[in-house]
N, C-alpha and C positions, 0 to 999 in steps of 0.2 A: 319639698323633699321630705319632711316628716310625715305629710299626709300620704305620700306614695302616690300622688297624681302626676299625671303627665300631659302634655299636649303635643300630638304628633304634627309635624309641619308637612309631611308628604314629600314627594320628589321635588316639586317646585320650590317648596321651602328649603329644602336641603341644599338645592343648587344656590339659592340666594343667600342663605344663612350659614351654610357649612354644617349643619346639624340636622338630624332627622327628627329630633324632639327637644323640648324645653328642658327635661332633665339631663340629656346628654350634654347640652349647651352649659347647664349649670355646673356639672361634674367637671367640664373642661374649665370653666371659670375658676373652680376651686383650685384646680392644678396649677393655673396661671397665677393665682395669688400665692400659693405655696405655703410653707410654714406648718407649725404643728397644729394649729386650729383647722386648717383645711384638710389635713391628713385625718384628724379626729372626725370631721364631718364626713368624710369619704368612708371611713371605716364604719361610721354609724349607718350610712346608707347600705353598706353590705349586709346589716342586720335586717333591714326591711325590704330590700328589692328582691325579686325573683326573675328579673330580666337579664338573660345571659349577656346581652350586649352591654348593659350597664356594668355588670361584674367584670366583664373584660376591659372596659374602659377605665374603671377604677383600679383594677390591676395595674394596667400600663402605667397609670399616673402615680400610683403608690410606689411602684418600682423605681420609676424615675426620680421621685422625691426622696425616698428611703430604701435603697436596695436591700432586699432580703428581709427587712424589719417585718413586713406584714404578710409574708408567704403563708404561714398557717392559717391566718384569718381568710386570706383569698381562696385557699384550697378548701376551707370548711364551707364558705359561701357557695362555691361552685359545687360541692358535693351535695349541699343541702338543695340547692336548684335542681340539680339532676335528679335527685330522689323525687322531688315534686313532679318533674316532667315524666319521670318512669310511672308514677302514679296516674298520669293523665291529666294532671292539675294545670299544665301549660300547653294546651293543644295547638296554640298558635304561634309558639316560639320556636325558634331554631337553636338548638343547644350546641351547635358547633363552636361558638365562642368559648364554651366551658371546656370543651376538649382541647382547644388551643391553649387554655390556661393550664390545664393539666400537663400538656407537653412542655410548656415553658418553665413551670415551676414545680412540677411533680418529681418524684424519685421512686425507688422500688417500692415504697410502701403504697404508692397508688396503682401499682400494676394489677393486683388482685381485683380492685374495684373496677378498673378498666375491663377486665376479662368478665366480670359479672355483668357489666353494662353491654357487653357485646351481644347478648341476645335481643336487645332492642336497637342498638346502634353499632351494627357490625363494623362498618368501615371507619366511622369515627373512632372507635374504640381500638381497633387494629393499627389504624395510622397513629394514633397517639402513643400506643405501646412502642411502636417502631421509632418514635421520635423522642422519647424520654431522654434526658440527659444521660451521658455515660452508659448508654446501652442498658439503662435500669429496666427496661421492660423486654429486653430481648428474650430473657429465660421464660417468661410467661408467654410470650408470642411463640416461641418454639414448641412449648408445651401444647398450646392450641393447635398449631400446625400438625403436631404428631397426634391429634385426636384425643388428647388427654383433657380431663377436666369436665366431660360431658356436655360440651358446647355443641357438638355435632358440626356437620358440613357447613351450616350456615356461617359459623365462625372460622371453620378451618380454611376455606377458600380465601377469604380476605387475609387471614394471617399468612397464608403462603404467598399471596401477592405482595404483601408488605416485606416479608423475608426476601423475595426476589428483588424488590426495589432497593432494599438495604444492602444487598449482597456486594454492590459495587464499592461500598465504603466500609462494610463491616465484616471482619473475619469470622465473626460468631454466626451471622446470618448466612454468609457463604457456606460455612461448614455444615449448618443445619439444612440448607437447601440440598447440598450435595448428598448428605445422608439420605434424604428423602429419595433422591433419584437412585442411589445405590440399592436401596431397599425395595425399589420398583413400587414406592408408596404414591406415585403421582399418576392418576389416570390420564387418559388421552385429552380428556376435557380440560382437566387442570393444566396439562402442558400447553394446551392452546390458550388458555387465559394467561399464563405466565409469559 
């Protein structure tokens, strides 16, 4: 773990062992052992890994062990890894697990970062904004849907889609979507997508 090396097991290995890599198996073993030493080792791995999957697994494990205690460390690791991906330093990694972490543990303070990342990851960012706890991302999502913030149509269309999906459960999303319709701000193309 300290050397940040891994052995990929591949599809057959995952079927046989239940893990896609040796590091993920070790992280799971740490969670099963439990205790402060295991938590300390996992938070140490957060400082050296840039694998979104590993960060997500560590987040799940730490939250089960000590709910809420490590959230800031988890969010910081996810932010740093996403910044590396934005710079092109992680070309073969799916950043989806990072956005799932933002959805689970983020709050309104993460909303602006999600909006900035929408230039590169439109749907991940918009979906995460719509899923933040306590509707913490709705105000930012509405701004993007209104064309504010200079993100353009590339972000506006997915923002409108997420508002439409959230409208069934969220009064805020429903009101924002109705406002768009009342102002005739939805093109025929957008209506078709929604």
